[in-house]
C-alpha positions in Angstrom: 82.0 109.1 115.8 83.6 108.7 112.4 87.4 108.3 112.0 89.1 109.3 108.7 92.1 107.2 108.3 93.5 107.9 104.8 92.7 109.3 101.5 93.4 106.7 99.0 93.2 109.1 95.8 89.5 109.1 95.2 88.5 106.7 97.8 88.3 107.9 101.7 88.7 105.2 104.0 86.9 105.6 107.2 85.5 103.8 110.3 82.6 104.1 112.5 83.7 104.2 116.2 81.9 100.5 116.9 83.7 98.5 119.3 83.0 94.8 118.0 84.8 91.6 118.0 86.7 92.3 121.3 88.1 95.7 119.9 88.5 98.5 122.1 90.4 102.0 121.4 92.6 101.4 124.7 94.3 98.5 123.6 95.3 96.8 120.3 93.0 94.3 118.7 93.7 90.6 119.4 94.8 89.7 115.8 95.3 86.0 116.8 91.7 85.9 117.2 89.9 84.3 114.1 86.8 86.4 114.4 89.1 89.5 114.5 90.9 88.3 111.5 87.9 87.5 109.5 86.3 91.1 110.2 89.5 93.1 109.6 90.9 90.9 106.4 88.5 92.3 103.7 89.2 96.1 104.7 92.8 95.4 105.0 93.0 93.7 101.6 91.3 96.4 99.9 93.5 99.2 101.3 96.7 96.9 100.5 95.4 96.6 96.7 94.8 100.2 96.6 98.3 101.2 97.7 99.6 98.6 95.7 98.2 100.4 92.7 99.2 103.7 93.8 102.8 102.8 94.5 102.9 100.8 91.2 104.1 97.8 93.0 105.0 94.8 90.7 102.9 91.6 92.0 106.2 89.9 93.0 107.2 92.9 95.5 103.5 93.2 96.7 103.8 89.2 97.6 107.1 89.7 99.3 105.7 92.8 101.3 103.0 90.3 102.5 105.6 87.9 103.8 106.3 85.8 100.6 102.7 84.9 99.7 102.5 82.4 96.9 101.4 83.4 93.1 98.4 81.4 93.4 97.2 82.9 96.9 97.9 86.4 95.7 96.2 85.9 92.7 93.2 84.7 94.3 93.2 87.6 97.0 93.5 90.1 93.7 90.6 88.3 92.0 88.2 88.3 95.1 89.7 91.7 96.6 88.6 90.1 100.1 89.9 87.6 102.3 90.7 86.3 105.9 94.3 87.4 106.5 96.4 85.7 109.3 97.9 87.9 112.0 101.3 88.5 110.4 99.6 89.8 107.1 97.3 92.1 109.1 100.1 93.6 110.9 102.3 94.2 107.7 99.4 95.6 106.0 98.5 97.9 108.8 102.3 99.3 108.9 102.0 99.7 105.1 98.8 101.8 105.9 100.7 104.0 108.4 103.5 104.4 105.9 101.1 105.5 103.1 99.4 107.9 105.7 102.7 109.6 106.7 103.9 109.7 103.1 100.7 111.7 102.1 101.1 113.9 105.1 104.7 114.7 104.4 104.6 115.1 100.5 102.7 115.8 97.5 100.6 113.0 96.0 103.1 112.5 93.0 106.1 112.0 95.6 104.1 110.1 98.2 103.2 107.7 95.5 106.6 107.2 94.2 108.8 107.7 97.3 109.0 103.9 98.0 110.6 103.0 94.8 113.2 105.9 95.0 116.7 105.5 95.8 117.3 107.1 99.1 120.2 108.6 100.7 119.4 108.0 104.1 122.0 105.8 105.8 119.4 103.2 107.0 118.6 102.4 103.1 122.3 102.5 101.9 121.3 104.2 98.7 118.6 101.7 97.9 114.9 102.4 97.8 112.6 101.9 100.8 110.8 99.4 99.0 114.2 97.2 98.6 115.1 97.8 102.5 111.4 96.6 103.4 111.5 93.4 101.3 114.9 92.6 102.6 114.2 93.4 106.3 110.8 92.4 106.5 108.6 93.6 109.2 111.3 95.1 111.4 112.3 97.1 108.3 108.9 98.2 107.6 108.4 99.5 111.2 111.7 101.5 110.8 110.4 103.1 107.7 107.3 103.8 109.6 108.9 105.3 112.6 111.2 107.3 110.2 108.3 108.9 108.4 106.3 109.6 111.8 109.2 111.1 113.2 109.7 113.5 110.3 105.7 114.5 110.4 106.0 115.2 114.0 105.2 111.8 115.8 101.4 111.2 115.7 
């Protein structure tokens, strides 16, 4: 069975329903396991870099969304466009993919690609952009943005 996850402009990401590396659909992946990190890292990096391009993020902002990655590590990640990521970075990218997906369901491509950078009058953002909110608040803020967008699109 083929699962389509998100449409990244000209590239559609999909997964084949293969249960490997101790991953089952009924339970979340054990992101603490090195074999799972190695397996999920390359597609996660590719997806993050595509989102970074579509959202037109500065390198500094992209590094902050990944939890404060150093310049050298980030440029190496960009150069190779693959890599093994730790549990924290895999989780962050997963949240960002969910935000990306929700935005593209809710809005036109142009608005979806710019929404994170636009000032927002929702009280949780206090007039700042969702990007600034997520960079200041880390994973908890990213999850709140994801929950907000999921609730706007009907939850799933």
